[in-house]
mmCIF file as Biopython writes it, N, C-alpha, C and O atoms, coordinates in Angstrom:
data_model
#
loop_
_atom_site.group_PDB
_atom_site.id
_atom_site.type_symbol
_atom_site.label_atom_id
_atom_site.label_alt_id
_atom_site.label_comp_id
_atom_site.label_asym_id
_atom_site.label_entity_id
_atom_site.label_seq_id
_atom_site.pdbx_PDB_ins_code
_atom_site.Cartn_x
_atom_site.Cartn_y
_atom_site.Cartn_z
_atom_site.occupancy
_atom_site.B_iso_or_equiv
_atom_site.auth_seq_id
_atom_site.auth_asym_id
_atom_site.pdbx_PDB_model_num
ATOM 1   N N  . MET A ? 1  ? -5.527  0.460   -28.536 1.0 0.0 1  A 1 
ATOM 2   C CA . MET A ? 1  ? -6.247  0.944   -27.395 1.0 0.0 1  A 1 
ATOM 3   C C  . MET A ? 1  ? -6.588  -0.310  -26.477 1.0 0.0 1  A 1 
ATOM 4   O O  . MET A ? 1  ? -6.437  -0.260  -25.256 1.0 0.0 1  A 1 
ATOM 5   N N  . LYS A ? 2  ? -6.997  -1.290  -27.056 1.0 0.0 2  A 1 
ATOM 6   C CA . LYS A ? 2  ? -7.330  -2.554  -26.245 1.0 0.0 2  A 1 
ATOM 7   C C  . LYS A ? 2  ? -6.206  -2.989  -25.349 1.0 0.0 2  A 1 
ATOM 8   O O  . LYS A ? 2  ? -6.431  -3.429  -24.221 1.0 0.0 2  A 1 
ATOM 9   N N  . ARG A ? 3  ? -4.878  -2.855  -25.895 1.0 0.0 3  A 1 
ATOM 10  C CA . ARG A ? 3  ? -3.811  -3.281  -25.254 1.0 0.0 3  A 1 
ATOM 11  C C  . ARG A ? 3  ? -3.599  -2.344  -23.947 1.0 0.0 3  A 1 
ATOM 12  O O  . ARG A ? 3  ? -3.282  -2.823  -22.858 1.0 0.0 3  A 1 
ATOM 13  N N  . LEU A ? 4  ? -3.790  -1.076  -24.147 1.0 0.0 4  A 1 
ATOM 14  C CA . LEU A ? 4  ? -3.667  -0.237  -23.264 1.0 0.0 4  A 1 
ATOM 15  C C  . LEU A ? 4  ? -4.645  -0.324  -22.077 1.0 0.0 4  A 1 
ATOM 16  O O  . LEU A ? 4  ? -4.294  -0.102  -20.918 1.0 0.0 4  A 1 
ATOM 17  N N  . ARG A ? 5  ? -5.821  -0.644  -22.422 1.0 0.0 5  A 1 
ATOM 18  C CA . ARG A ? 5  ? -6.953  -0.925  -21.447 1.0 0.0 5  A 1 
ATOM 19  C C  . ARG A ? 5  ? -6.616  -2.224  -20.743 1.0 0.0 5  A 1 
ATOM 20  O O  . ARG A ? 5  ? -6.844  -2.307  -19.537 1.0 0.0 5  A 1 
ATOM 21  N N  . THR A ? 6  ? -6.126  -3.176  -21.360 1.0 0.0 6  A 1 
ATOM 22  C CA . THR A ? 6  ? -5.740  -4.371  -20.777 1.0 0.0 6  A 1 
ATOM 23  C C  . THR A ? 6  ? -4.595  -4.157  -19.777 1.0 0.0 6  A 1 
ATOM 24  O O  . THR A ? 6  ? -4.629  -4.668  -18.658 1.0 0.0 6  A 1 
ATOM 25  N N  . PHE A ? 7  ? -3.623  -3.424  -20.186 1.0 0.0 7  A 1 
ATOM 26  C CA . PHE A ? 7  ? -2.485  -3.093  -19.302 1.0 0.0 7  A 1 
ATOM 27  C C  . PHE A ? 7  ? -2.970  -2.355  -18.041 1.0 0.0 7  A 1 
ATOM 28  O O  . PHE A ? 7  ? -2.480  -2.553  -16.930 1.0 0.0 7  A 1 
ATOM 29  N N  . GLY A ? 8  ? -4.083  -1.390  -18.324 1.0 0.0 8  A 1 
ATOM 30  C CA . GLY A ? 8  ? -4.302  -0.597  -17.170 1.0 0.0 8  A 1 
ATOM 31  C C  . GLY A ? 8  ? -5.255  -1.555  -16.134 1.0 0.0 8  A 1 
ATOM 32  O O  . GLY A ? 8  ? -5.307  -1.325  -14.926 1.0 0.0 8  A 1 
ATOM 33  N N  . ALA A ? 9  ? -5.894  -2.505  -16.696 1.0 0.0 9  A 1 
ATOM 34  C CA . ALA A ? 9  ? -6.640  -3.388  -15.811 1.0 0.0 9  A 1 
ATOM 35  C C  . ALA A ? 9  ? -5.609  -4.313  -15.055 1.0 0.0 9  A 1 
ATOM 36  O O  . ALA A ? 9  ? -5.801  -4.618  -13.878 1.0 0.0 9  A 1 
ATOM 37  N N  . PHE A ? 10 ? -4.658  -4.692  -15.667 1.0 0.0 10 A 1 
ATOM 38  C CA . PHE A ? 10 ? -3.703  -5.601  -15.216 1.0 0.0 10 A 1 
ATOM 39  C C  . PHE A ? 10 ? -2.975  -4.683  -13.858 1.0 0.0 10 A 1 
ATOM 40  O O  . PHE A ? 10 ? -2.854  -5.143  -12.723 1.0 0.0 10 A 1 
ATOM 41  N N  . LEU A ? 11 ? -2.610  -3.513  -14.223 1.0 0.0 11 A 1 
ATOM 42  C CA . LEU A ? 11 ? -1.797  -2.615  -13.145 1.0 0.0 11 A 1 
ATOM 43  C C  . LEU A ? 11 ? -2.793  -2.303  -12.040 1.0 0.0 11 A 1 
ATOM 44  O O  . LEU A ? 11 ? -2.373  -2.267  -10.883 1.0 0.0 11 A 1 
ATOM 45  N N  . TYR A ? 12 ? -4.117  -2.068  -12.305 1.0 0.0 12 A 1 
ATOM 46  C CA . TYR A ? 12 ? -4.926  -1.672  -11.297 1.0 0.0 12 A 1 
ATOM 47  C C  . TYR A ? 12 ? -5.077  -3.038  -10.322 1.0 0.0 12 A 1 
ATOM 48  O O  . TYR A ? 12 ? -5.040  -2.922  -9.097  1.0 0.0 12 A 1 
ATOM 49  N N  . ASP A ? 13 ? -5.228  -4.180  -10.899 1.0 0.0 13 A 1 
ATOM 50  C CA . ASP A ? 13 ? -5.430  -5.446  -10.198 1.0 0.0 13 A 1 
ATOM 51  C C  . ASP A ? 13 ? -4.054  -5.815  -9.352  1.0 0.0 13 A 1 
ATOM 52  O O  . ASP A ? 13 ? -4.081  -6.349  -8.244  1.0 0.0 13 A 1 
ATOM 53  N N  . PHE A ? 14 ? -2.858  -5.446  -10.053 1.0 0.0 14 A 1 
ATOM 54  C CA . PHE A ? 14 ? -1.607  -5.669  -9.335  1.0 0.0 14 A 1 
ATOM 55  C C  . PHE A ? 14 ? -1.434  -4.843  -8.251  1.0 0.0 14 A 1 
ATOM 56  O O  . PHE A ? 14 ? -1.005  -5.278  -7.182  1.0 0.0 14 A 1 
ATOM 57  N N  . VAL A ? 15 ? -1.747  -3.614  -8.439  1.0 0.0 15 A 1 
ATOM 58  C CA . VAL A ? 15 ? -1.546  -2.613  -7.293  1.0 0.0 15 A 1 
ATOM 59  C C  . VAL A ? 15 ? -2.537  -2.643  -6.236  1.0 0.0 15 A 1 
ATOM 60  O O  . VAL A ? 15 ? -2.174  -2.660  -5.060  1.0 0.0 15 A 1 
ATOM 61  N N  . VAL A ? 16 ? -3.829  -2.651  -6.583  1.0 0.0 16 A 1 
ATOM 62  C CA . VAL A ? 16 ? -4.977  -2.435  -5.715  1.0 0.0 16 A 1 
ATOM 63  C C  . VAL A ? 16 ? -5.258  -3.926  -5.040  1.0 0.0 16 A 1 
ATOM 64  O O  . VAL A ? 16 ? -5.418  -4.107  -3.833  1.0 0.0 16 A 1 
ATOM 65  N N  . GLY A ? 17 ? -5.284  -4.906  -6.011  1.0 0.0 17 A 1 
ATOM 66  C CA . GLY A ? 17 ? -5.612  -6.237  -5.531  1.0 0.0 17 A 1 
ATOM 67  C C  . GLY A ? 17 ? -6.876  -6.483  -5.025  1.0 0.0 17 A 1 
ATOM 68  O O  . GLY A ? 17 ? -7.868  -6.124  -5.660  1.0 0.0 17 A 1 
ATOM 69  N N  . ASP A ? 18 ? -6.976  -7.132  -3.808  1.0 0.0 18 A 1 
ATOM 70  C CA . ASP A ? 18 ? -8.379  -7.164  -3.077  1.0 0.0 18 A 1 
ATOM 71  C C  . ASP A ? 18 ? -8.909  -6.215  -2.275  1.0 0.0 18 A 1 
ATOM 72  O O  . ASP A ? 18 ? -10.117 -6.190  -2.038  1.0 0.0 18 A 1 
ATOM 73  N N  . ASP A ? 19 ? -8.096  -5.381  -1.800  1.0 0.0 19 A 1 
ATOM 74  C CA . ASP A ? 19 ? -8.576  -4.447  -0.921  1.0 0.0 19 A 1 
ATOM 75  C C  . ASP A ? 19 ? -7.878  -3.038  -1.263  1.0 0.0 19 A 1 
ATOM 76  O O  . ASP A ? 19 ? -6.651  -2.940  -1.237  1.0 0.0 19 A 1 
ATOM 77  N N  . TRP A ? 20 ? -8.673  -2.001  -1.571  1.0 0.0 20 A 1 
ATOM 78  C CA . TRP A ? 20 ? -8.088  -0.764  -1.920  1.0 0.0 20 A 1 
ATOM 79  C C  . TRP A ? 20 ? -7.541  -0.025  -0.781  1.0 0.0 20 A 1 
ATOM 80  O O  . TRP A ? 20 ? -6.706  0.871   -0.904  1.0 0.0 20 A 1 
ATOM 81  N N  . ARG A ? 21 ? -8.034  -0.423  0.330   1.0 0.0 21 A 1 
ATOM 82  C CA . ARG A ? 21 ? -7.550  0.353   1.701   1.0 0.0 21 A 1 
ATOM 83  C C  . ARG A ? 21 ? -6.124  0.092   1.827   1.0 0.0 21 A 1 
ATOM 84  O O  . ARG A ? 21 ? -5.333  1.005   2.064   1.0 0.0 21 A 1 
ATOM 85  N N  . ILE A ? 22 ? -5.754  -1.156  1.673   1.0 0.0 22 A 1 
ATOM 86  C CA . ILE A ? 22 ? -4.381  -1.557  1.937   1.0 0.0 22 A 1 
ATOM 87  C C  . ILE A ? 22 ? -3.383  -0.837  0.929   1.0 0.0 22 A 1 
ATOM 88  O O  . ILE A ? 22 ? -2.267  -0.429  1.252   1.0 0.0 22 A 1 
ATOM 89  N N  . ALA A ? 23 ? -3.960  -0.737  -0.371  1.0 0.0 23 A 1 
ATOM 90  C CA . ALA A ? 23 ? -2.971  0.079   -1.439  1.0 0.0 23 A 1 
ATOM 91  C C  . ALA A ? 23 ? -2.876  1.536   -0.998  1.0 0.0 23 A 1 
ATOM 92  O O  . ALA A ? 23 ? -1.802  2.134   -1.063  1.0 0.0 23 A 1 
ATOM 93  N N  . VAL A ? 24 ? -4.061  2.148   -0.522  1.0 0.0 24 A 1 
ATOM 94  C CA . VAL A ? 24 ? -4.054  3.432   0.048   1.0 0.0 24 A 1 
ATOM 95  C C  . VAL A ? 24 ? -2.942  3.596   1.213   1.0 0.0 24 A 1 
ATOM 96  O O  . VAL A ? 24 ? -2.122  4.512   1.281   1.0 0.0 24 A 1 
ATOM 97  N N  . ALA A ? 25 ? -3.082  2.566   2.073   1.0 0.0 25 A 1 
ATOM 98  C CA . ALA A ? 25 ? -2.131  2.658   3.217   1.0 0.0 25 A 1 
ATOM 99  C C  . ALA A ? 25 ? -0.591  2.582   2.936   1.0 0.0 25 A 1 
ATOM 100 O O  . ALA A ? 25 ? 0.276   3.189   3.564   1.0 0.0 25 A 1 
ATOM 101 N N  . VAL A ? 26 ? -0.399  1.695   1.840   1.0 0.0 26 A 1 
ATOM 102 C CA . VAL A ? 26 ? 0.887   1.541   1.386   1.0 0.0 26 A 1 
ATOM 103 C C  . VAL A ? 26 ? 1.390   2.962   0.785   1.0 0.0 26 A 1 
ATOM 104 O O  . VAL A ? 26 ? 2.443   3.470   1.170   1.0 0.0 26 A 1 
ATOM 105 N N  . VAL A ? 27 ? 0.631   3.505   -0.098  1.0 0.0 27 A 1 
ATOM 106 C CA . VAL A ? 27 ? 1.035   4.755   -0.748  1.0 0.0 27 A 1 
ATOM 107 C C  . VAL A ? 27 ? 1.160   5.790   0.344   1.0 0.0 27 A 1 
ATOM 108 O O  . VAL A ? 27 ? 2.063   6.612   0.193   1.0 0.0 27 A 1 
ATOM 109 N N  . ALA A ? 28 ? 0.435   5.881   1.369   1.0 0.0 28 A 1 
ATOM 110 C CA . ALA A ? 28 ? 0.558   6.739   2.403   1.0 0.0 28 A 1 
ATOM 111 C C  . ALA A ? 28 ? 1.828   6.648   3.157   1.0 0.0 28 A 1 
ATOM 112 O O  . ALA A ? 28 ? 2.532   7.616   3.442   1.0 0.0 28 A 1 
ATOM 113 N N  . ALA A ? 29 ? 2.090   5.312   3.484   1.0 0.0 29 A 1 
ATOM 114 C CA . ALA A ? 29 ? 3.397   5.016   4.018   1.0 0.0 29 A 1 
ATOM 115 C C  . ALA A ? 29 ? 4.628   5.391   3.308   1.0 0.0 29 A 1 
ATOM 116 O O  . ALA A ? 29 ? 5.652   5.751   3.890   1.0 0.0 29 A 1 
ATOM 117 N N  . LEU A ? 30 ? 4.498   5.295   2.025   1.0 0.0 30 A 1 
ATOM 118 C CA . LEU A ? 30 ? 5.678   5.725   1.200   1.0 0.0 30 A 1 
ATOM 119 C C  . LEU A ? 30 ? 5.771   7.294   1.111   1.0 0.0 30 A 1 
ATOM 120 O O  . LEU A ? 30 ? 6.848   7.889   1.073   1.0 0.0 30 A 1 
ATOM 121 N N  . ALA A ? 31 ? 4.619   7.867   1.084   1.0 0.0 31 A 1 
ATOM 122 C CA . ALA A ? 31 ? 4.498   9.320   1.093   1.0 0.0 31 A 1 
ATOM 123 C C  . ALA A ? 31 ? 5.158   9.907   2.328   1.0 0.0 31 A 1 
ATOM 124 O O  . ALA A ? 31 ? 5.869   10.912  2.282   1.0 0.0 31 A 1 
ATOM 125 N N  . ILE A ? 32 ? 4.866   9.178   3.514   1.0 0.0 32 A 1 
ATOM 126 C CA . ILE A ? 32 ? 5.404   9.654   4.760   1.0 0.0 32 A 1 
ATOM 127 C C  . ILE A ? 32 ? 6.770   9.424   4.849   1.0 0.0 32 A 1 
ATOM 128 O O  . ILE A ? 32 ? 7.466   10.272  5.407   1.0 0.0 32 A 1 
ATOM 129 N N  . THR A ? 33 ? 7.334   8.283   4.330   1.0 0.0 33 A 1 
ATOM 130 C CA . THR A ? 33 ? 8.561   8.088   4.153   1.0 0.0 33 A 1 
ATOM 131 C C  . THR A ? 33 ? 9.422   9.137   3.409   1.0 0.0 33 A 1 
ATOM 132 O O  . THR A ? 33 ? 10.507  9.515   3.851   1.0 0.0 33 A 1 
ATOM 133 N N  . VAL A ? 34 ? 8.902   9.563   2.309   1.0 0.0 34 A 1 
ATOM 134 C CA . VAL A ? 34 ? 9.452   10.791  1.647   1.0 0.0 34 A 1 
ATOM 135 C C  . VAL A ? 34 ? 9.464   11.976  2.380   1.0 0.0 34 A 1 
ATOM 136 O O  . VAL A ? 34 ? 10.468  12.685  2.312   1.0 0.0 34 A 1 
ATOM 137 N N  . GLY A ? 35 ? 8.384   12.356  3.167   1.0 0.0 35 A 1 
ATOM 138 C CA . GLY A ? 35 ? 8.437   13.489  4.043   1.0 0.0 35 A 1 
ATOM 139 C C  . GLY A ? 35 ? 9.370   13.409  5.233   1.0 0.0 35 A 1 
ATOM 140 O O  . GLY A ? 35 ? 9.971   14.415  5.609   1.0 0.0 35 A 1 
ATOM 141 N N  . VAL A ? 36 ? 9.496   12.315  5.797   1.0 0.0 36 A 1 
ATOM 142 C CA . VAL A ? 36 ? 10.466  12.042  6.760   1.0 0.0 36 A 1 
ATOM 143 C C  . VAL A ? 36 ? 11.831  12.085  6.342   1.0 0.0 36 A 1 
ATOM 144 O O  . VAL A ? 36 ? 12.684  12.583  7.076   1.0 0.0 36 A 1 
ATOM 145 N N  . ALA A ? 37 ? 12.137  11.554  5.104   1.0 0.0 37 A 1 
ATOM 146 C CA . ALA A ? 37 ? 13.501  11.657  4.466   1.0 0.0 37 A 1 
ATOM 147 C C  . ALA A ? 37 ? 13.941  13.005  4.188   1.0 0.0 37 A 1 
ATOM 148 O O  . ALA A ? 37 ? 15.133  13.283  4.062   1.0 0.0 37 A 1 
ATOM 149 N N  . ARG A ? 38 ? 13.023  13.833  4.093   1.0 0.0 38 A 1 
ATOM 150 C CA . ARG A ? 38 ? 13.470  15.344  3.813   1.0 0.0 38 A 1 
ATOM 151 C C  . ARG A ? 38 ? 13.886  16.025  5.093   1.0 0.0 38 A 1 
ATOM 152 O O  . ARG A ? 38 ? 14.436  17.123  5.008   1.0 0.0 38 A 1 
ATOM 153 N N  . THR A ? 39 ? 13.676  15.480  6.261   1.0 0.0 39 A 1 
ATOM 154 C CA . THR A ? 39 ? 13.995  16.034  7.542   1.0 0.0 39 A 1 
ATOM 155 C C  . THR A ? 39 ? 15.279  15.509  8.058   1.0 0.0 39 A 1 
ATOM 156 O O  . THR A ? 39 ? 15.932  14.752  7.340   1.0 0.0 39 A 1 
ATOM 157 N N  . ALA A ? 40 ? 15.691  15.829  9.200   1.0 0.0 40 A 1 
ATOM 158 C CA . ALA A ? 40 ? 16.924  15.248  9.691   1.0 0.0 40 A 1 
ATOM 159 C C  . ALA A ? 40 ? 16.682  13.946  10.438  1.0 0.0 40 A 1 
ATOM 160 O O  . ALA A ? 40 ? 17.588  13.411  11.077  1.0 0.0 40 A 1 
ATOM 161 N N  . ILE A ? 41 ? 15.515  13.460  10.361  1.0 0.0 41 A 1 
ATOM 162 C CA . ILE A ? 41 ? 15.003  12.141  11.131  1.0 0.0 41 A 1 
ATOM 163 C C  . ILE A ? 41 ? 15.324  11.025  10.189  1.0 0.0 41 A 1 
ATOM 164 O O  . ILE A ? 41 ? 15.080  11.205  8.996   1.0 0.0 41 A 1 
ATOM 165 N N  . PRO A ? 42 ? 15.850  9.875   10.591  1.0 0.0 42 A 1 
ATOM 166 C CA . PRO A ? 42 ? 16.109  8.813   9.566   1.0 0.0 42 A 1 
ATOM 167 C C  . PRO A ? 42 ? 14.819  8.169   9.219   1.0 0.0 42 A 1 
ATOM 168 O O  . PRO A ? 42 ? 13.990  8.000   10.113  1.0 0.0 42 A 1 
ATOM 169 N N  . ALA A ? 43 ? 14.571  7.792   7.996   1.0 0.0 43 A 1 
ATOM 170 C CA . ALA A ? 43 ? 13.314  7.431   7.391   1.0 0.0 43 A 1 
ATOM 171 C C  . ALA A ? 43 ? 13.253  5.822   7.267   1.0 0.0 43 A 1 
ATOM 172 O O  . ALA A ? 43 ? 12.293  5.309   6.693   1.0 0.0 43 A 1 
ATOM 173 N N  . TRP A ? 44 ? 14.193  5.104   7.763   1.0 0.0 44 A 1 
ATOM 174 C CA . TRP A ? 44 ? 14.160  3.695   7.514   1.0 0.0 44 A 1 
ATOM 175 C C  . TRP A ? 44 ? 13.063  2.954   8.150   1.0 0.0 44 A 1 
ATOM 176 O O  . TRP A ? 44 ? 12.586  1.926   7.670   1.0 0.0 44 A 1 
ATOM 177 N N  . TRP A ? 45 ? 12.635  3.563   9.362   1.0 0.0 45 A 1 
ATOM 178 C CA . TRP A ? 45 ? 11.694  2.856   10.177  1.0 0.0 45 A 1 
ATOM 179 C C  . TRP A ? 45 ? 10.089  2.966   9.759   1.0 0.0 45 A 1 
ATOM 180 O O  . TRP A ? 45 ? 9.232   2.198   10.197  1.0 0.0 45 A 1 
ATOM 181 N N  . VAL A ? 46 ? 9.867   3.914   8.954   1.0 0.0 46 A 1 
ATOM 182 C CA . VAL A ? 46 ? 8.482   4.195   8.540   1.0 0.0 46 A 1 
ATOM 183 C C  . VAL A ? 46 ? 7.714   2.996   7.804   1.0 0.0 46 A 1 
ATOM 184 O O  . VAL A ? 46 ? 6.544   2.722   8.071   1.0 0.0 46 A 1 
ATOM 185 N N  . VAL A ? 47 ? 8.438   2.340   6.901   1.0 0.0 47 A 1 
ATOM 186 C CA . VAL A ? 47 ? 7.716   1.334   6.003   1.0 0.0 47 A 1 
ATOM 187 C C  . VAL A ? 47 ? 7.558   -0.028  7.015   1.0 0.0 47 A 1 
ATOM 188 O O  . VAL A ? 47 ? 6.519   -0.688  7.050   1.0 0.0 47 A 1 
ATOM 189 N N  . PRO A ? 48 ? 8.688   -0.317  7.778   1.0 0.0 48 A 1 
ATOM 190 C CA . PRO A ? 48 ? 8.371   -1.465  8.793   1.0 0.0 48 A 1 
ATOM 191 C C  . PRO A ? 48 ? 7.191   -1.109  9.759   1.0 0.0 48 A 1 
ATOM 192 O O  . PRO A ? 48 ? 6.322   -1.933  10.045  1.0 0.0 48 A 1 
ATOM 193 N N  . ALA A ? 49 ? 7.212   0.034   10.192  1.0 0.0 49 A 1 
ATOM 194 C CA . ALA A ? 49 ? 6.088   0.457   11.158  1.0 0.0 49 A 1 
ATOM 195 C C  . ALA A ? 49 ? 4.926   0.318   10.343  1.0 0.0 49 A 1 
ATOM 196 O O  . ALA A ? 49 ? 4.040   -0.322  10.908  1.0 0.0 49 A 1 
ATOM 197 N N  . ALA A ? 50 ? 4.652   0.705   9.219   1.0 0.0 50 A 1 
ATOM 198 C CA . ALA A ? 50 ? 3.496   0.686   8.487   1.0 0.0 50 A 1 
ATOM 199 C C  . ALA A ? 50 ? 3.006   -0.784  8.278   1.0 0.0 50 A 1 
ATOM 200 O O  . ALA A ? 50 ? 1.822   -1.099  8.393   1.0 0.0 50 A 1 
ATOM 201 N N  . VAL A ? 51 ? 4.038   -1.686  7.952   1.0 0.0 51 A 1 
ATOM 202 C CA . VAL A ? 51 ? 3.678   -2.935  7.780   1.0 0.0 51 A 1 
ATOM 203 C C  . VAL A ? 51 ? 3.209   -3.562  8.990   1.0 0.0 51 A 1 
ATOM 204 O O  . VAL A ? 51 ? 2.326   -4.411  8.872   1.0 0.0 51 A 1 
ATOM 205 N N  . LEU A ? 52 ? 3.716   -3.247  10.286  1.0 0.0 52 A 1 
ATOM 206 C CA . LEU A ? 52 ? 3.278   -3.811  11.508  1.0 0.0 52 A 1 
ATOM 207 C C  . LEU A ? 52 ? 1.805   -3.419  11.845  1.0 0.0 52 A 1 
ATOM 208 O O  . LEU A ? 52 ? 1.076   -4.139  12.528  1.0 0.0 52 A 1 
ATOM 209 N N  . LEU A ? 53 ? 1.408   -2.166  11.289  1.0 0.0 53 A 1 
ATOM 210 C CA . LEU A ? 53 ? 0.077   -1.701  11.488  1.0 0.0 53 A 1 
ATOM 211 C C  . LEU A ? 53 ? -0.946  -2.105  10.413  1.0 0.0 53 A 1 
ATOM 212 O O  . LEU A ? 53 ? -2.141  -2.225  10.680  1.0 0.0 53 A 1 
ATOM 213 N N  . ILE A ? 54 ? -0.435  -2.312  9.189   1.0 0.0 54 A 1 
ATOM 214 C CA . ILE A ? 54 ? -1.334  -2.664  8.025   1.0 0.0 54 A 1 
ATOM 215 C C  . ILE A ? 54 ? -1.650  -4.154  8.092   1.0 0.0 54 A 1 
ATOM 216 O O  . ILE A ? 54 ? -2.814  -4.515  7.914   1.0 0.0 54 A 1 
ATOM 217 N N  . LEU A ? 55 ? -0.621  -5.100  8.355   1.0 0.0 55 A 1 
ATOM 218 C CA . LEU A ? 55 ? -0.740  -6.439  8.261   1.0 0.0 55 A 1 
ATOM 219 C C  . LEU A ? 55 ? -1.915  -6.991  9.221   1.0 0.0 55 A 1 
ATOM 220 O O  . LEU A ? 55 ? -2.727  -7.803  8.777   1.0 0.0 55 A 1 
ATOM 221 N N  . PRO A ? 56 ? -1.973  -6.576  10.404  1.0 0.0 56 A 1 
ATOM 222 C CA . PRO A ? 56 ? -3.079  -7.049  11.300  1.0 0.0 56 A 1 
ATOM 223 C C  . PRO A ? 56 ? -4.483  -6.749  10.668  1.0 0.0 56 A 1 
ATOM 224 O O  . PRO A ? 56 ? -5.418  -7.546  10.588  1.0 0.0 56 A 1 
ATOM 225 N N  . VAL A ? 57 ? -4.453  -5.372  10.210  1.0 0.0 57 A 1 
ATOM 226 C CA . VAL A ? 57 ? -5.774  -4.966  9.596   1.0 0.0 57 A 1 
ATOM 227 C C  . VAL A ? 57 ? -6.088  -5.959  8.414   1.0 0.0 57 A 1 
ATOM 228 O O  . VAL A ? 57 ? -7.187  -6.511  8.360   1.0 0.0 57 A 1 
ATOM 229 N N  . SER A ? 58 ? -5.125  -6.178  7.478   1.0 0.0 58 A 1 
ATOM 230 C CA . SER A ? 58 ? -5.245  -6.938  6.414   1.0 0.0 58 A 1 
ATOM 231 C C  . SER A ? 58 ? -5.785  -8.363  6.684   1.0 0.0 58 A 1 
ATOM 232 O O  . SER A ? 58 ? -6.651  -8.897  5.990   1.0 0.0 58 A 1 
ATOM 233 N N  . LEU A ? 59 ? -5.192  -8.925  7.758   1.0 0.0 59 A 1 
ATOM 234 C CA . LEU A ? 59 ? -5.581  -10.223 8.175   1.0 0.0 59 A 1 
ATOM 235 C C  . LEU A ? 59 ? -6.925  -10.265 8.749   1.0 0.0 59 A 1 
ATOM 236 O O  . LEU A ? 59 ? -7.684  -11.185 8.442   1.0 0.0 59 A 1 
ATOM 237 N N  . VAL A ? 60 ? -7.290  -9.314  9.584   1.0 0.0 60 A 1 
ATOM 238 C CA . VAL A ? 60 ? -8.848  -9.220  10.114  1.0 0.0 60 A 1 
ATOM 239 C C  . VAL A ? 60 ? -9.805  -9.016  8.908   1.0 0.0 60 A 1 
ATOM 240 O O  . VAL A ? 60 ? -10.875 -9.624  8.896   1.0 0.0 60 A 1 
ATOM 241 N N  . ILE A ? 61 ? -9.490  -8.253  7.980   1.0 0.0 61 A 1 
ATOM 242 C CA . ILE A ? 61 ? -10.467 -8.111  6.794   1.0 0.0 61 A 1 
ATOM 243 C C  . ILE A ? 61 ? -10.522 -9.426  6.047   1.0 0.0 61 A 1 
ATOM 244 O O  . ILE A ? 61 ? -11.639 -9.798  5.687   1.0 0.0 61 A 1 
ATOM 245 N N  . ALA A ? 62 ? -9.373  -10.256 5.736   1.0 0.0 62 A 1 
ATOM 246 C CA . ALA A ? 62 ? -9.520  -11.376 5.106   1.0 0.0 62 A 1 
ATOM 247 C C  . ALA A ? 62 ? -10.301 -12.436 5.875   1.0 0.0 62 A 1 
ATOM 248 O O  . ALA A ? 62 ? -11.040 -13.234 5.298   1.0 0.0 62 A 1 
ATOM 249 N N  . VAL A ? 63 ? -10.103 -12.421 7.284   1.0 0.0 63 A 1 
ATOM 250 C CA . VAL A ? 63 ? -10.829 -13.439 8.040   1.0 0.0 63 A 1 
ATOM 251 C C  . VAL A ? 63 ? -12.355 -13.135 8.017   1.0 0.0 63 A 1 
ATOM 252 O O  . VAL A ? 63 ? -13.158 -14.061 7.902   1.0 0.0 63 A 1 
ATOM 253 N N  . ARG A ? 64 ? -12.724 -11.948 8.116   1.0 0.0 64 A 1 
ATOM 254 C CA . ARG A ? 64 ? -14.171 -11.445 8.077   1.0 0.0 64 A 1 
ATOM 255 C C  . ARG A ? 64 ? -14.838 -11.750 6.709   1.0 0.0 64 A 1 
ATOM 256 O O  . ARG A ? 64 ? -16.053 -11.921 6.618   1.0 0.0 64 A 1 
ATOM 257 N N  . ARG A ? 65 ? -14.037 -11.809 5.707   1.0 0.0 65 A 1 
ATOM 258 C CA . ARG A ? 65 ? -14.650 -12.139 4.368   1.0 0.0 65 A 1 
ATOM 259 C C  . ARG A ? 65 ? -15.007 -13.701 4.300   1.0 0.0 65 A 1 
ATOM 260 O O  . ARG A ? 65 ? -15.944 -14.083 3.599   1.0 0.0 65 A 1 
ATOM 261 N N  . ARG A ? 66 ? -14.351 -14.450 4.933   1.0 0.0 66 A 1 
ATOM 262 C CA . ARG A ? 66 ? -14.587 -15.930 4.815   1.0 0.0 66 A 1 
ATOM 263 C C  . ARG A ? 66 ? -15.698 -16.165 5.909   1.0 0.0 66 A 1 
ATOM 264 O O  . ARG A ? 66 ? -16.148 -17.294 6.098   1.0 0.0 66 A 1 
#
């Protein structure tokens, strides 16, 4: 049980990291990619567009913390 709890803590820290909002944005971008891929629209652009939106937000949050 301790190993499972340790692995869960590692996984949470790896996925969520310092800011849970960024992790939620990444999951949302992947979900939108899946949704767009099921249509006739090409889905390759969703994740790069999400990075262009998420990266500045992440940098602003990091700068404000210091």
